[in-house]
N, C-alpha and C positions, 0 to 999 in steps of 0.2 A: 655318725648316723648309721644304723644297721638297716640294710635294704632287704625287702621281701622279694623273692624271685617270682611271686605270683602276681605282682602288680608292676606296671611300668615305672621306672625310676622317676621320670619327670612328674608323674602323678603323686608319688610319695613325697617328692620335694614340694609339690603344691600343697599337700596336706601339712607339711612342716611349716610352710609360710603361713597358711591359714591358721594353724594353731598359734603361731606367734601373734597374729593379729587378734584372734579371739581372746588371748590371755593379756591383751593390751601391752605386750612387749614391743610391738610395732604399732604405733597409733595412727589414726586417720590423718592424712596429710603429711605424715612423716616419711622421710627417706628410708629405703630399705637397702640392704647390701647390693652392690653392683653384681652383674653376672659373674665377673671374674672373682670377686670377693667370696660370693656364696659358693661358687665352684671350688675354690681353694679350701674354704671352711668345711665343706661336705666331702671333699676329695672326689669330685665328679668332673666330667668334661664340661667346660663352659657352654658348649652347644646344648647339653642336656638342660642346664639352668635356663638358657635362652628359650628352649622349648617350653619349660615351665612358665616363664614370665609371659611368653606369648599366650599360653593357655589362660593364665590368670588375668591378663588384659582383656581377653575375649569374654571373660566372666565378670568384667568390671570390678575386679577386686584390687588390682593395682593399675597404675598408669605411668606412662613414660613422659618425662619432660626432656625433650631432645637436647642432648649435650650436657644435661645436669644429672639425670639418673631416674630411677624408678621410685614411685611413691605409693603409699597406701591410699586407696580411694576413700572418699568421705563416707560412702555407704557400703564399705567393704564388709562389715559385720553382717548386715542384712543379706548381702549377696552370698556370703559364705554359708549362712544358714539356709538360704534358698537352694544353693547348690547341694548342700549336705542332705536336705530333705528330698530333693529329686533323686539323689544317689540311693538314699534309703528306700524310697518307694519303688524305684525301678530295679534295684539289684538285691539289696539285703532282705527286704520284706518277702519277696517271692521265695527266697531260700528258707526263710523262717516258716512260711506257709508249707513248703515242701517237707520240712522236717516235722512240723506239727502233724501233717497228714500221715507221714510214715510212722510216727510214734503214737498216733491216735490221741493227740492232745486237743482238747476242745477250747473254744474261745472263753468259756466260763472259767476254765482252769487258768488260762492266761490272765483274764481279768482279775482273778483272785490274787495271783502272784504279783500283778502290777499294783494293785491296791496295797498289798503288804509292803512292796518296795517303796511306795510313796510315803508310807508312815514311818519309814526309817529316818 
């Protein structure tokens, strides 16, 4: 996995885990790699993976069965979508608006492009 210097590694690993869940590679109720396994696979410190898992538990995407391991929550997909929507509206959309303002792009132009995109 290639890491981006502009985003904390634990959040990039969280994105990786969420992508596995969204693609049904890791299914609801299924066990996911242990902290050590994922750390070894991604060549990162297990403490970083632990931080990722703590974060994802806080978002109700995964859960821990003490002594057994980590598992995908039943409503993980919905929680990932909710988390991604929150991220989009709080971080990405303001940057898009800023760029639109700087370039003089109107909502009508965006709507036209969006409609063309949907027809593809």
